[in-house]
C-alpha positions in Angstrom: -4.3 -13.6 -8.3 -2.0 -11.1 -9.5 0.8 -9.6 -6.1 2.6 -6.9 -5.8 3.5 -4.8 -3.3 3.1 -0.9 -2.6 5.0 1.2 0.7 2.3 3.3 2.7 3.5 6.8 2.0 0.4 8.9 3.6 -2.5 9.0 6.2 -4.7 10.8 7.0 -7.2 11.8 10.3 -9.6 12.6 9.2 -12.2 14.6 12.4 -14.9 11.8 12.1 -13.0 9.0 12.6 -12.0 8.2 8.9 -8.2 7.2 8.1 -7.4 8.2 4.1 -4.5 6.0 3.0 -1.9 6.2 0.2 0.5 3.6 -1.1 2.9 3.7 -4.0 4.6 1.3 -6.1 7.3 -0.6 -4.6 11.3 1.2 -6.5 13.9 -1.6 -6.1 16.6 -0.5 -3.5 18.9 -3.0 -4.4 16.9 -6.4 -2.3 15.8 -8.9 -4.7 12.4 -9.6 -4.3 11.6 -5.4 -4.4 14.0 -5.6 -7.8 11.3 -8.1 -8.9 8.5 -6.0 -7.7 10.2 -2.7 -9.1 10.6 -4.4 -12.4 6.8 -5.7 -12.4 4.5 -3.1 -11.1 7.4 -0.3 -11.9 4.7 2.5 -11.2 0.7 2.5 -9.1 -0.2 4.2 -6.7 -3.6 3.7 -4.1 -5.5 5.9 -2.2 -8.5 4.2 -0.4 -10.8 5.5 2.9 -11.1 3.5 6.1 -13.5 4.5 8.1 -13.6 0.6 10.2 -10.3 1.5 13.0 -8.1 -2.4 13.6 -8.5 -1.8 9.9 -7.0 1.8 9.7 -4.5 1.7 12.7 -2.6 -1.7 10.8 -1.5 0.5 8.6 2.0 1.6 9.4 3.6 4.7 7.5 6.3 3.7 5.2 5.4 0.0 5.8 4.8 -2.0 2.9 2.3 -4.0 2.1 1.8 -7.0 -0.5 -1.6 -6.4 -3.0 -3.6 -9.3 -3.9 -5.7 -9.0 -6.5 -8.4 -12.2 -7.6 -11.4 -12.1 -9.6 -14.7 -11.3 -7.8 
């Protein structure tokens, strides 16, 4: 497994109910954890369209989230 840390920087609400969520890799804000993550992943972005209301509402603008990659 590989873990990254991303911040939700944009939420677009669509008329049909879906939400487009955009994330960027965390930056070095002086905290030890974010320094480690920003050194390992200095840049990155993710955009996803979510149609599941409970899942879409889980994400909050400006909050950080761990992104875990495991082989499928």
